[in-house]
N, C-alpha and C positions, 0 to 999 in steps of 0.2 A: 479534312474537308477544306476546299478553297474558300476564301472569303466571299466570293460570289454565290457559291452554293450555300454557304452558312446563312447569308442574307436571305436568299430565296426560301430556304427551309424555315428560317425564323418567321418570315412573312407569311408562309403557308400555315404555320402552326398558330400564328396569331389570328389569321382570318378564320381558320376552323374553330377556334375556341371563343371567338368574339361573340358578344351578346347580339341577338338578332337586330337591334336597332343600330348597331354599328355597321351592319351590312348595308344600310342604306346609302352609304358612301359609294356603292357599286352601282351606279346607274348608267343605263343607256338611254338615248334619245332617237326618235324616229318622228320627224316632223314636229307636231305639237305633243306627241306621247312621250312620257317619261316611264321607263321600266326600272323598277328598283327591287332590291333585296331577293334576286333569284336563288332558288336552291332546289335541290332534288333530294329525295330520301334514299338512303343507302338501301341496297338490295343484294343479298348474299348469292342469288342464284341466276345463272345465265338462263335465258329463256323465260324468267319470271317477270314480275311487274314492279313498277315503282311510280311515283308521281313527282312532278315539278310544280313549284310554286312561286309567285312574285306578286308585285303590285304595279298596276298600270294606271297611270294618271294622264289626263289631258289638260292642256292649257288653252285649248281652242275648241273646235267643233268635236261632237260626239263622234265615236268610231266603234267598232266592233271587232274583237278577236274572232276570226273564223276558221283558222286552222293553225296546226303546229306540226313539225316534223323534227326528227332527230336521228342521226346515224347510230345512236346508242340503242334504238328500239326498232323492231320490225313494223310496229304499228303505234301511231300516236293519236290520241283523241283528246277532245275537250270534254271534260266531265263535271258533274257536281253531285254532292250528297244531297239527298232530299229524305225527309221523313214522311213516310207513306203508311198510314194505319198503325202508327206507333213503331214502325220498323225503319231503321236507317237502310237507304239503299243508294247505290251509285248509278248514275245514267249518263249518257252521252248527251252533250248540248249541241244539237244539230244546228240550232240557229246562231250559234256563237255567243260570245260573252260581251255584253255591252260595257262601253266605257264613256261616261258622261263627265262633263265639267264638274258637277256637284256630286258625282257618284263614281269615285275610281273602282276599278275591278280589282278586288283583293282576292287572289288565288291562294288559298290556305288550307291546311288539313280541316276536313269537316265541311268544307264549302266547295267553291269552283277549284278546279285543278287541271293540269295537263297529265293525263294518263299515259305512261310509257309502258308498253306491252310487247312481249317477245324480246327482252333485253338481249343485246348481242354479247354482253359480258356482265359479270356482276358489278355493281356499283358500290365502291368502298369509301368510307368516309375519307375526305381529303381529295378524291378524284374530282373531275370536272367534265361535263358534257356540253355539247353544242346543241342549242335548241333554236330552231327557226320558227318565228312566229309570223303569221300572215294577218294583217288588218284589212277590213273591208275598204277603207279610204287611204290610210297611210302607207300601205304595201307591206313589204317584208323586211324583217331584221333577224339576224342571228346573234344571240347571246350566248356567253359562256356561263354555264350554271354549275356552281360548286355542289358537291355532294356532301350532305350532313348525315350524321348518325341516325340510325333507325328510330331512335327515340325522340328525335327532333319533332317538335309539334306535337299534335295528338291525333287520335283516330287510328284506324286499322286499315288493313289491305293495301298499304302503301299509298293510300289516297285519302 
């Protein structure tokens, strides 16, 4: 293995095994928005589903995540887990996900998330996908989202 490949492989292994808090070093900005700790859950089946997560903070005016898209999935929707009559359910968030200066949007297992449906290929730990996020005011940004093991986070159904 060449020194460049060895260094790249070492960095990939380090990132894949790092604690979630360390992933906050991987942030992107769009206007006043900061997007940090993006990750997607591994999924072993083409055509299946997965979910992507991240934290969105604003240092300025409130905004709203209104859409998402990815070449890794045929359909991408903004979802949330809710508890209805004692039963946990997942539903689409048609109005988008708000981001306020005092209330960052935390997309995480068991809460808000980006649902990836009709995967174009399996998502294996160590892979990465592109995810384009559209905000009401700030516009659009594409982030690279690393894939973590299926056991990452908690909850079921890939979301």
